[in-house]
C-alpha positions, 0 to 999 in steps of 0.5 A: 499499499505504502508503494502504491501511494508513493507511486502517486507522486502527490504533491508533498503537502499531502501527508499520507498515513498506512496502518493495518489491523485485523487484516483490514488497511486504513489509509488517510490522505490530509492536507494541512488546514489553517486550523480553524476550518474543516481539514481536507482529508480523504480516508480508505479502508481495504479488507478481503473482498471490500474497499471503501473510500469516504470523506468524514463529515464537515463536523468530524473534519473540524479541528478536535473532531478526530475524523481525519486520522488513520484510526478513524479510517479502520474504525469510523467514529459515529456522527456525534449529532 
């Protein structure tokens, strides 16, 4: 997975994280925000027979919302509302 992400030749400002847990792989692509507005991120989870890609809700992407983490890619956080 890391080699695949490296081969994409992404802008160096995009932070990537990969984590494996229980046979699943979580992926985070994150563009650093300004600390006030919602962060821009993309999450993916790859498991045998299933691949999911999504952008967390705006509420989760706000600073302190916890949505833009590789842990959230592996086990999505339920919406607080």
